N, C-alpha and C positions, 0 to 999 in steps of 0.2 A: 454378450457373446464372449468369445475367447479373449478378444482384445481388452474388454472390460476387466476380466479376471487378471490378466497380465498387468494392467495398469493399477489394479487394486493391490496386487502383490508388491509392485514397485512402491506404491504409496505406503504400504506397511513397512517396507524396508527403509523408507525415508522417515518413519516415525508416526504415521497415521495409526491411531489405536482403535478406531471404530470397526464395526462389522462391515461385511460386503454390502449389505442393504443400506447401511448408513452412508457408505462411500457412494453408492449409486444415487441416493437421495441428494447428497451434497453436490454431486456432479450435475444432476438434473436442475437443482436450484441455481447452480453456477451458469449453466447454459441459458436458463430463463433470464437471469440477471443480465448476461451479456446481450441477449437479444433485445431486452427492454431498454437498457441504459447505454450500451455501446461504450462503457466506461471500465476503469480498472475493477476487477472483481476480486473480492476477498472472500475466502472460504472460512466462515465462522463455524467451528465445530460445536456440537451440542454440549461439550464439556465447559464452554465459556458461558458464564452467567452474565447476560447483557444488563441485568437489573443492578449489578454492582455499580456503585457510583463511578469508580475509576474506569471500569470497563465500558460503562454507558457513555461516559465523556469521550473515551478513545474512539468508540465506534461512531459517535456523533461526528467527530472530526473526520473520520474515514468516509462517512457518508457525504459530508460536505465536499471532500476532495473528489469523490465519485461524481457528484453532481456537477462540479466545476469542469472536470475532464470530459463529461458527457455533454456539456453545453455546446450548442451550435455557435455560440458567440466566443468560444474559447480563444481562437486565434486572434480575433479582433480586440480581445481584452489585454493582449500582451504585445510587446514590441513597440515601435514608434507609434503605430496607430493606437495602441492601448494607452499610451501616455495621455492622449487627448480624450479618448472615448470614456475612460474610467473616471473622468472628472465631471461628466454630465449626469446629474441626478436623474433617476428614472430609467436609465438605460440598463440593459442586461450586463454590460461591461462594468458599470458603476457597482452593481450588486456583486459581481465577481471580485472586484477590487476590495470591497468590504469583507467578503468571505476570506480572501487571501490574508487580509490583516488579522482576522480572527484566528485563522490557522497559525499564523506567525506567533500570535500571542499564546496560543495553546501549546506551541513547541518551544516556548521560551526557556531560558536557563533553569528557572525554578521547576518547570514541568519536566524537563529532561532529568534534573537531579532527583525528582520524585520517582520517576521510572527507574533510573539507574540505582537508586537506593533500595528498590525492591528486587534488584538483580534481574530485571526483565530485559534490559538492553545491554549490549556489549559496549565497550569503549569505542569501537569502530562505528557502531550505529549511533552512539551519542554524538560523535564527531560529524557523522552524516547529517543528523538533525540540526546540529549547530550551524553547519554550512548552509543547509536549506533555509534555516531561520534568518540568516543574514543576507542570503542572496535572492530569496524569493521576492520578486517585485514585479509589478505589472509592466515595467519598462523592459524586462528581459525578453530574449528570444522565446517565442512560443514553444519550440522544441525543448529548450532548456527548462522552461517552467514545467512542462509536462513531465520531464525526467525527475525534477525535484519533488513534484507532487506525488508521483508514483513511489518514489523512495520513502517519503513521509508516510503514505498510506501503508506500505509494506512493513515498515519498522513499527508503527503503532499497532497494526494488526497482530504481528507476532509477539510484541511486548505484552499484549492483552491475552495471549494464549491461543490466538487463532493461527491459521495457516494461510499463506498467500502464494501467488504464482511467482516463480523465480526462473531465471535462465541460468543454468549451471554449465560452466565451461571448464574443461581440463587443459593441461599444458599443451596437448596435441591439437587444440582447437575444436575438439568435439564438444557439441552442446546438446543440452536436453532441457525441456521445460518440465518443471515439476511443481507440485504444491508442497510447501514445507513450513514447519513451524520454526520458532526461534532457535530451539535446541538443535534441530537438524541443520539449519543454516549455519550456526556456529561450528558444528562438527564438520560440515563440508568445507568451510573456510579453513579450519584447523588442518584438514586433509590436503590443503593446497589448491582447492578448487576455487574458481571465480564464481561468485554468486551475485546476480543482479536482479532487483525487483523489476517485474514487467507487468503489463496489462494483460 
């Protein structure tokens, strides 16, 4: 309908390069993923080759984050309760703790330098990944853990050339949810807008 066309025009203004049909297909895939996973959704455009080793590793990490965030055991894997439950082998919380450690390893300094060396992440995003890598622990508050994981997924997705959902705010407090790639996010920040990765 008319709303779809307006949203497509806005997405184009934000850097989306596909056709209207491709946009509709990506939005349909997005809605299906949300319904199925109830987790953060990343919009992977057809221009990203998931068979490339670095891209494949990145999206593997993003998929792990999606699974963790969608887990019914997410809240019990973090906080004081998480400190105990993540130490019991065979529990879902134990598995989540192992996945968290794997994600921390995948966003280590060497991995961040590799991304940064390819010019795919900004200094700001590199700092966000560094902070997430040091703070992400099962003992942290579940809301804080969710925020860190959403940031990691957003940064890795855009670094690999994909688009992800962000909340854009101006100085007047007006906000808008959009899908944006790394270049668009960098431009919005350069224009003085606040950009936060969201689910």
